[in-house]
PAMI-548151 format. One record per residue: x, y, z of N, C-alpha, C in turn; residue in one letter. Coordinates in pm, whole numbers. Example, Ala and Ser with C-alpha at 12.3 -4.5 7.8 and 13.67 -1.06 7.14 Angstrom:
BEGIN
      n.X      n.Y      n.Z     ca.X     ca.Y     ca.Z      c.X      c.Y      c.Z   seke
     1319     -569      780     1230     -450      780     1320     -330      780      A
     1285     -225      708     1367     -106      714     1290        3      787      S
***
This chain:
BEGIN
      n.X      n.Y      n.Z     ca.X     ca.Y     ca.Z      c.X      c.Y      c.Z   seke
    -5778    11846    12277    -5833    11776    12100    -5874    11865    12004      M
    -5965    11957    12118    -6056    12086    11999    -5955    12166    11908      R
    -5848    12231    12048    -5705    12304    12048    -5650    12224    11901      V
    -5615    12119    11923    -5512    12067    11851    -5582    12122    11693      A
    -5774    12048    11709    -5768    11981    11556    -5727    12122    11505      L
    -5781    12207    11553    -5814    12388    11462    -5717    12450    11445      V
    -5561    12431    11499    -5445    12411    11461    -5408    12410    11315      A
    -5486    12236    11325    -5424    12104    11205    -5532    12174    11103      L
    -5647    12243    11128    -5696    12271    11001    -5609    12362    10876      V
    -5608    12482    11093    -5525    12574    11024    -5435    12616    10912      V
    -5357    12467    10978    -5210    12505    10907    -5199    12390    10753      H
    -5312    12300    10788    -5270    12144    10669    -5413    12135    10569      A
    -5497    12189    10654    -5643    12137    10574    -5676    12229    10447      F
    -5696    12221    10289    -5707    12344    10243    -5780    12457    10285      P
    -5766    12624    10236    -5821    12744    10296    -5969    12680    10199      Q
    -6019    12657    10179    -6194    12669    10198    -6212    12636    10316      I
    -6156    12581    10428    -6222    12549    10573    -6201    12680    10596      Y
    -6084    12759    10610    -6051    12831    10672    -6089    13024    10649      T
    -6184    13027    10495    -6129    13113    10426    -6189    13270    10549      N
    -6331    13191    10556    -6428    13327    10684    -6338    13384    10732      D
    -6252    13283    10813    -6152    13363    10892    -6087    13439    10876      A
    -5969    13415    10772    -5956    13510    10635    -6044    13630    10622      F
    -6148    13573    10591    -6190    13677    10542    -6230    13781    10618      H
    -6262    13762    10699    -6292    13795    10847    -6157    13934    10877      F
    -6022    13890    10890    -5925    13914    10971    -5918    14085    10847      W
    -5977    13997    10702    -5884    14128    10646    -5954    14238    10576      N
    -6073    14198    10714    -6198    14297    10688    -6212    14409    10812      N
    -6178    14353    10907    -6202    14367    11049    -6188    14540    11074      W
    -6081    14567    11037    -5971    14732    11023    -6161    14788    10927      H
    -6231    14770    10880    -6327    14880    10843    -6455    14907    10907      T
    -6431    14789    10998    -6541    14807    11188    -6555    14908    11207      L
    -6617    15021    11214    -6641    15158    11289    -6749    15250    11316      G
    -6755    15358    11304    -6898    15458    11376    -6878    15553    11255      V
    -6722    15539    11183    -6718    15633    11098    -6787    15594    10945      H
    -6831    15494    10976    -6895    15483    10864    -7046    15516    10880      H
    -7093    15498    10978    -7259    15548    11008    -7280    15616    10910      L
    -7255    15808    10926    -7332    15849    10815    -7367    15798    10672      P
    -7272    15736    10633    -7284    15665    10477    -7442    15583    10484      Y
    -7420    15463    10553    -7544    15423    10541    -7572    15250    10479      R
    -7399    15261    10435    -7409    15130    10378    -7245    15097    10395      N
    -7242    15062    10532    -7179    15022    10576    -7175    14808    10591      F
    -7088    14774    10516    -7144    14617    10462    -7068    14568    10606      L
    -7162    14504    10709    -7136    14367    10741    -7292    14239    10773      W
    -7266    14156    10644    -7378    14118    10653    -7450    13987    10808      E
    -7391    13993    10902    -7404    13905    10965    -7454    13992    11124      F
    -7541    13940    11180    -7653    13989    11250    -7497    14053    11375      P
    -7555    14111    11446    -7442    14214    11541    -7350    14139    11624      P
    -7452    14008    11694    -7280    13977    11829    -7225    13962    11748      L
    -7179    13906    11596    -7050    13850    11567    -7063    13949    11549      T
    -7029    14092    11552    -6909    14226    11527    -6787    14164    11706      V
    -6852    14122    11807    -6698    14112    11896    -6656    13975    11869      V
    -6682    13894    11810    -6488    13811    11775    -6435    13851    11649      P
    -6473    13909    11553    -6416    13974    11494    -6328    14107    11549      V
    -6409    14200    11603    -6290    14283    11660    -6246    14282    11731      A
    -6198    14134    11783    -6095    14100    11835    -5981    14081    11744      A
    -6022    14072    11628    -5882    14093    11527    -5796    14142    11564      A
    -5821    14273    11675    -5747    14405    11643    -5614    14344    11800      A
    -5649    14286    11769    -5549    14196    11962    -5441    14128    11872      L
    -5468    14140    11754    -5383    13960    11647    -5288    14067    11535      F
    -5166    14015    11534    -5091    14106    11380    -5113    13988    11292      S
    -5110    13880    11314    -5131    13782    11230    -5220    13714    11218      D
    -5332    13680    11052    -5400    13645    11014    -5467    13490    11064      D
    -5301    13365    11101    -5307    13299    11091    -5367    13246    11245      T
    -5292    13378    11356    -5360    13324    11502    -5487    13377    11517      A
    -5541    13467    11412    -5635    13502    11444    -5794    13405    11386      F
    -5704    13338    11314    -5792    13270    11242    -5776    13110    11304      A
    -5690    13084    11409    -5640    12969    11530    -5747    12991    11671      I
    -5751    13163    11713    -5820    13244    11776    -5979    13207    11766      F
    -6020    13244    11692    -6192    13197    11585    -6214    13118    11599      L
    -6148    12943    11564    -6112    12811    11583    -6131    12777    11717      G
    -6049    12853    11815    -6083    12791    11943    -6223    12848    11997      V
    -6245    12943    11996    -6405    13043    12041    -6525    12945    12013      V
    -6455    12922    11867    -6623    12856    11811    -6602    12674    11834      M
    -6522    12661    11865    -6474    12500    11915    -6510    12529    12059      A
    -6512    12645    12155    -6573    12617    12294    -6762    12634    12296      S
    -6802    12769    12175    -6943    12696    12199    -6955    12523    12144      F
    -6860    12541    12024    -6980    12376    12067    -6988    12261    12107      E
    -6853    12291    12268    -6842    12223    12326    -6878    12190    12428      L
    -6911    12324    12472    -7053    12378    12582    -7189    12343    12527      A
    -7207    12366    12357    -7360    12288    12346    -7362    12164    12353      T
    -7231    12062    12334    -7205    11958    12383    -7284    11882    12505      L
    -7235    11977    12594    -7220    12004    12743    -7415    11969    12809      E
    -7430    12079    12767    -7627    12136    12738    -7706    12005    12693      V
    -7687    11971    12577    -7752    11838    12495    -7754    11729    12615      L
    -7600    11780    12700    -7633    11636    12836    -7679    11688    12897      C
    -7704    11770    12985    -7753    11830    13080    -7967    11789    13073      R
    -7984    11806    12946    -8114    11781    12868    -8100    11646    12888      C
    -8021    11539    12892    -7993    11415    12860    -7997    11353    12956      R
    -7957    11380    13096    -7851    11320    13198    -7826    11160    13168      P
    -7955    11091    13145    -7975    10950    13114    -7910    10897    13034      K
    -7928    11030    12911    -7837    10938    12767    -7715    10999    12723      Q
    -7612    11076    12854    -7501    11118    12801    -7400    11022    12780      R
    -7411    10905    12751    -7291    10861    12631    -7325    10895    12526      E
    -7525    10810    12511    -7556    10835    12369    -7509    10981    12279      G
    -7565    11054    12386    -7522    11209    12360    -7446    11256    12261      V
    -7330    11230    12338    -7193    11259    12311    -7124    11161    12215      V
    -7161    11024    12193    -7145    10974    12054    -7171    11005    11926      L
    -7241    11025    11965    -7395    11092    11803    -7338    11256    11785      Y
    -7324    11307    11917    -7289    11485    11856    -7089    11454    11748      W
    -7033    11286    11816    -6886    11339    11827    -6887    11259    11670      T
    -6979    11232    11612    -7012    11119    11509    -7067    11174    11408      A
    -7171    11312    11452    -7261    11371    11309    -7210    11531    11381      A
    -7174    11578    11478    -7139    11731    11512    -7023    11747    11475      A
    -6936    11701    11537    -6719    11732    11518    -6729    11746    11357      L
    -6756    11624    11300    -6703    11671    11133    -6723    11769    11050      P
    -6847    11835    11091    -6886    11950    11082    -6845    12101    11167      I
    -6812    12060    11270    -6695    12152    11291    -6588    12199    11229      G
    -6493    12093    11181    -6364    12153    11133    -6443    12257    11056      L
    -6531    12246    10940    -6560    12389    10905    -6648    12501    10997      L
    -6703    12447    11047    -6815    12588    11149    -6720    12628    11260      A
    -6620    12600    11294    -6544    12651    11353    -6497    12774    11359      W
    -6505    12800    11217    -6432    12891    11186    -6522    13014    11104      F
    -6624    13006    11185    -6787    13082    11163    -6839    13081    11193      R
    -6961    13148    11262    -7069    13198    11399    -7140    13113    11396      F
    -7143    12985    11383    -7315    12881    11345    -7323    12864    11512      D
    -7182    12788    11580    -7209    12772    11691    -7216    12878    11790      F
    -7238    13002    11779    -7288    13061    11893    -7463    13044    11910      M
    -7484    13056    11772    -7615    13073    11788    -7662    12911    11847      S
    -7582    12833    11819    -7616    12696    11811    -7639    12699    11991      V
    -7575    12722    12045    -7561    12717    12206    -7603    12779    12248      L
    -7639    12902    12191    -7794    13006    12264    -7936    12953    12290      F
    -7968    12893    12158    -8090    12780    12128    -8054    12675    12209      A
    -7979    12584    12207    -7960    12484    12319    -7965    12557    12446      A
    -7926    12629    12493    -7943    12655    12592    -8121    12716    12672      L
    -8150    12761    12587    -8239    12849    12559    -8400    12717    12607      A
    -8377    12613    12496    -8417    12498    12493    -8424    12386    12658      L
    -8293    12449    12715    -8257    12324    12856    -8310    12463    12939      L
    -8323    12576    12933    -8411    12646    13032    -8578    12598    12996      W
    -8651    12608    12931    -8788    12562    12876    -8780    12404    12943      I
    -8688    12387    12897    -8760    12238    12963    -8734    12232    13106      Q
    -8618    12313    13193    -8652    12383    13292    -8776    12410    13398      R
    -8845    12480    13247    -8987    12571    13328    -8906    12680    13361      R
    -8759    12741    13308    -8738    12901    13332    -8787    12989    13200      R
    -8722    13098    13252    -8805    13225    13096    -8601    13179    13028      P
    -8695    13181    12939    -8557    13154    12843    -8511    13282    12733      A
    -8571    13416    12746    -8666    13535    12667    -8447    13529    12638      S
    -8396    13571    12725    -8251    13620    12711    -8152    13536    12640      A
    -8142    13391    12600    -8094    13298    12577    -8186    13263    12410      W
    -8324    13355    12378    -8357    13318    12268    -8323    13469    12191      I
    -8297    13606    12282    -8303    13711    12151    -8154    13671    12199      V
    -7993    13665    12234    -7891    13598    12220    -7863    13543    12099      L
    -7948    13427    12047    -8005    13396    11975    -7994    13381    11819      G
    -8060    13497    11863    -8120    13624    11716    -8018    13698    11726      V
    -7966    13796    11815    -7852    13841    11788    -7738    13778    11707      F
    -7706    13648    11713    -7591    13610    11666    -7633    13522    11543      S
    -7726    13500    11470    -7776    13423    11410    -7922    13447    11365      K
    -8025    13468    11370    -8135    13501    11364    -8214    13390    11375      L
    -8145    13314    11360    -8311    13130    11352    -8340    13118    11491      W
    -8251    13116    11617    -8291    13092    11673    -8455    13158    11744      P
    -8470    13214    11702    -8604    13252    11711    -8704    13172    11697      G
    -8740    13095    11640    -8790    12977    11631    -8846    12910    11756      V
    -8779    12915    11815    -8751    12804    11968    -8920    12859    12096      V
    -8904    13066    11999    -9052    13060    12039    -9168    13019    12064      L
    -9197    12946    11929    -9234    12840    11891    -9348    12742    12011      A
    -9290    12712    12131    -9269    12631    12254    -9323    12723    12329      S
    -9271    12830    12339    -9333    12936    12450    -9521    12951    12412      S
    -9517    12950    12263    -9596    12991    12205    -9720    12901    12232      A
    -9691    12813    12189    -9751    12674    12226    -9821    12690    12345      W
    -9731    12676    12376    -9796    12644    12602    -9845    12800    12660      R
    -9902    12900    12536    -9963    12991    12571    -9844    13107    12696      T
    -9723    13047    12675    -9674    13155    12825    -9621    13335    12666      R
    -9777    13399    12717    -9740    13496    12601    -9577    13590    12599      W
    -9581    13590    12796    -9485    13717    12809    -9347    13658    12715      R
    -9320    13546    12730    -9186    13499    12665    -9201    13474    12585      E
    -9269    13522    12477    -9300    13558    12330    -9297    13645    12281      V
    -9355    13817    12392    -9336    13932    12352    -9223    13995    12415      V
    -9161    13962    12464    -9060    14057    12502    -8948    13993    12404      V
    -8881    13873    12298    -8836    13836    12251    -8837    13869    12125      P
    -8948    13882    12137    -9011    13905    11959    -9008    14119    11995      V
    -9004    14166    12086    -8957    14281    12063    -8871    14310    12061      A
    -8780    14256    12220    -8625    14309    12143    -8597    14268    12010      V
    -8625    14170    11982    -8522    14151    11814    -8557    14187    11742      S
    -8701    14301    11695    -8745    14383    11646    -8709    14538    11617      G
    -8681    14579    11761    -8522    14658    11741    -8353    14672    11740      V
    -8364    14512    11774    -8242    14508    11709    -8231    14475    11589      L
    -8353    14435    11460    -8368    14465    11340    -8345    14578    11317      L
    -8421    14688    11313    -8426    14802    11305    -8240    14833    11362      V
    -8173    14845    11465    -8111    14842    11471    -7952    14843    11347      G
    -7990    14730    11353    -7919    14650    11243    -7923    14729    11148      W
    -8026    14726    11056    -8051    14818    10917    -7998    14959    10906      Y
    -8043    15038    11054    -7970    15117    11073    -7830    15121    11031      A
    -7721    15062    11110    -7594    15054    11093    -7544    15038    10954      F
    -7604    14855    10892    -7526    14856    10820    -7669    14806    10682      S
    -7728    14877    10629    -7822    14903    10483    -7766    14787    10369      T
    -7676    14810    10361    -7603    14714    10283    -7616    14572    10312      T
    -7563    14590    10438    -7500    14480    10518    -7627    14398    10481      G
    -7773    14411    10610    -7875    14355    10620    -7951    14314    10444      F
    -7918    14369    10347    -7924    14389    10274    -7892    14230    10168      R
    -7743    14227    10210    -7703    14194    10193    -7726    13965    10253      A
    -7774    14021    10360    -7787    13879    10458    -7904    13810    10366      F
    -8023    13882    10343    -8156    13812    10298    -8069    13806    10127      L
    -8045    13884    10146    -8029    13864     9951    -7953    13681     9949      D
    -7886    13707     9973    -7781    13506    10027    -7834    13441    10057      Y
    -7961    13496    10163    -8055    13377    10128    -8142    13287    10020      R
    -8151    13433     9936    -8219    13340     9780    -8186    13288     9692      K
    -8025    13269     9694    -7965    13189     9611    -7978    13063     9570      G
    -7971    13040     9443    -7988    12908     9436    -7904    12842     9419      T
    -7891    12681     9390    -7799    12581     9395    -7821    12554     9523      G
    -7674    12421     9605    -7652    12388     9711    -7502    12439     9770      F
    -7509    12492     9894    -7371    12510     9936    -7263    12376     9932      H
    -7172    12407     9958    -7085    12254     9889    -7094    12204    10043      V
    -7123    12270    10172    -7121    12183    10286    -7243    12114    10361      E
    -7333    12200    10219    -7483    12068    10263    -7455    11982    10233      S
    -7594    11912    10239    -7556    11726    10237    -7612    11717    10123      L
    -7667    11732    10092    -7699    11783     9931    -7599    11800     9819      I
    -7554    11956     9866    -7450    11974     9769    -7320    11939     9760      G
    -7277    11809     9881    -7113    11721     9894    -7203    11619     9810      S
    -7335    11561     9823    -7335    11468     9752    -7332    11472     9595      L
    -7361    11596     9593    -7348    11690     9416    -7256    11667     9374      L
    -7144    11691     9458    -6980    11757     9388    -6942    11650     9408      L
    -6958    11508     9537    -6890    11407     9482    -6987    11305     9400      L
    -7078    11343     9269    -7069    11342     9160    -7042    11379     9014      A
    -6967    11442     9116    -6893    11583     8926    -6962    11667     8979      G
    -7080    11750     9002    -7067    11890     9016    -6912    11963     9012      S
    -6941    12067     8899    -6901    12195     8933    -6897    12257     9037      R
    -6841    12293     9173    -6904    12417     9268    -6843    12548     9181      P
    -6934    12684     9237    -6874    12813     9183    -6842    12881     9307      I
    -6834    13012     9329    -6828    13064     9357    -6930    13169     9347      V
    -6974    13167     9485    -7113    13237     9439    -7142    13402     9518      F
    -7189    13428     9615    -7237    13554     9700    -7176    13552     9798      R
    -7135    13691     9840    -7067    13655     9980    -6909    13515     9990      S
    -6814    13531     9864    -6757    13407     9930    -6822    13277     9861      G
    -6943    13270     9859    -6956    13083     9906    -6981    13010     9806      A
    -6907    12862     9782    -6892    12788     9747    -7073    12717     9688      Y
    -7135    12759     9546    -7215    12606     9554    -7241    12563     9444      V
    -7265    12418     9411    -7324    12327     9293    -7469    12332     9281      V
    -7458    12352     9132    -7573    12348     9067    -7658    12500     9082      A
    -7535    12602     9065    -7591    12703     9064    -7713    12711     8972      A
    -7748    12817     8963    -7913    12905     8877    -8041    12718     8907      G
    -8018    12679     8947    -8095    12589     8966    -8163    12538     9093      H
    -8299    12483     9104    -8323    12512     9237    -8343    12594     9294      Y
    -8430    12715     9278    -8436    12806     9367    -8527    12793     9376      G
    -8692    12701     9351    -8787    12661     9526    -8758    12595     9656      W
    -8594    12565     9634    -8538    12478     9761    -8607    12550     9916      V
    -8488    12706     9900    -8471    12787    10000    -8614    12808    10073      D
    -8739    12837     9971    -8888    12855    10061    -8929    12661    10076      S
    -8899    12582    10031    -9004    12474    10039    -8883    12423    10208      A
    -8793    12429    10239    -8710    12365    10295    -8706    12488    10443      S
    -8774    12588    10397    -8812    12675    10516    -8955    12622    10596      L
    -9024    12632    10478    -9183    12594    10548    -9177    12417    10603      L
    -9090    12359    10547    -9049    12225    10574    -9001    12223    10754      L
    -8916    12276    10729    -8854    12286    10873    -8960    12356    11031      W
    -9046    12439    10928    -9147    12566    11024    -9235    12412    11070      I
    -9228    12352    10972    -9403    12158    11030    -9289    12119    11107      A
    -9181    12103    11099    -9144    12008    11193    -9121    12069    11321      V
    -9097    12170    11374    -9070    12213    11459    -9219    12189    11553      V
    -9367    12321    11420    -9437    12237    11545    -9488    12176    11563      V
    -9474    12022    11499    -9502    11897    11515    -9476    11846    11630      T
    -9326    11906    11625    -9241    11860    11730    -9266    11883    11887      V
    -9319    12045    11912    -9348    12093    11968    -9492    12062    12011      V
    -9580    12011    11914    -9729    11980    11939    -9718    11892    12035      G
    -9620    11781    11935    -9629    11604    12018    -9558    11590    12184      L
    -9489    11700    12185    -9447    11667    12322    -9516    11756    12396      A
    -9561    11883    12377    -9695    11940    12452    -9811    11809    12475      Y
    -9856    11720    12387    -9948    11679    12435    -9884    11542    12474      R
    -9801    11497    12483    -9734    11421    12624    -9698    11466    12702      K
    -9644    11571    12746    -9637    11612    12858    -9813    11634    12919      R
    -9913    11650    12851   -10016    11679    12887   -10055    11553    12975      S
   -10118    11432    12843   -10136    11339    12890   -10070    11306    13029      V
    -9936    11309    13027    -9842    11248    13167    -9857    11309    13292      H
    -9916    11453    13245    -9929    11528    13428   -10085    11514    13463      D
   -10207    11479    13311   -10324    11397    13366   -10382    11265    13435      A
   -10214    11224    13381   -10199    11040    13434   -10132    11060    13597      G
   -10043    11166    13610   -10011    11192    13743   -10118    11198    13853      V
   -10212    11367    13796   -10348    11379    13883   -10468    11303    13866      L
***
């Protein structure tokens, strides 16, 4: 079903859905160590995302590559669903229903980007943590692919499992230094992109503003945003909000587990 949907999006949907895939295709040939001495090679995504883009060398047609990238990311998305089902095996049907209604429609756009790489690694890290197994490798892979899965470290820090915090932080630090050395301009572009004002068209608020008549414009890195030039405080506020949510959820879960363990004892 997902392969059919990927092909449908590539051939029948507006190109805004697949713009990123075609952009990667048009620029994959610039990947190369011959750029390193100049320290300005523009690769604005974390290093692990180079792998699927480098696979463009295997295709002689940009449409074929877009389908390939979509299928790979759809596989990550489907694997994420399976991981979540294993986290909650008794609620499998509910998880599948919720995911199909909430995440699958987003996948029509996200399959042609790198988001589901990091989502899968974060989900695997949570599964490993739930099973009391070291999750450092999954966290590092998540950071390599999108940075944000590093927030999973909050769970290990809360439970004072410091080795599971120190190792991913140290490896990620080396990653950031290497990424900066490899692509100084791209590293800055990644951070600068997150400072943009307005709302992306694929965000909830952005899509609602779009429906209300706001006109989208092309922003940094070819992104479409609405209400550009406004709401510059949203990025910082949303980041603080998400940090508070993560800390609160981890704290409540840990407290609930502690109470349960005390009752068992």
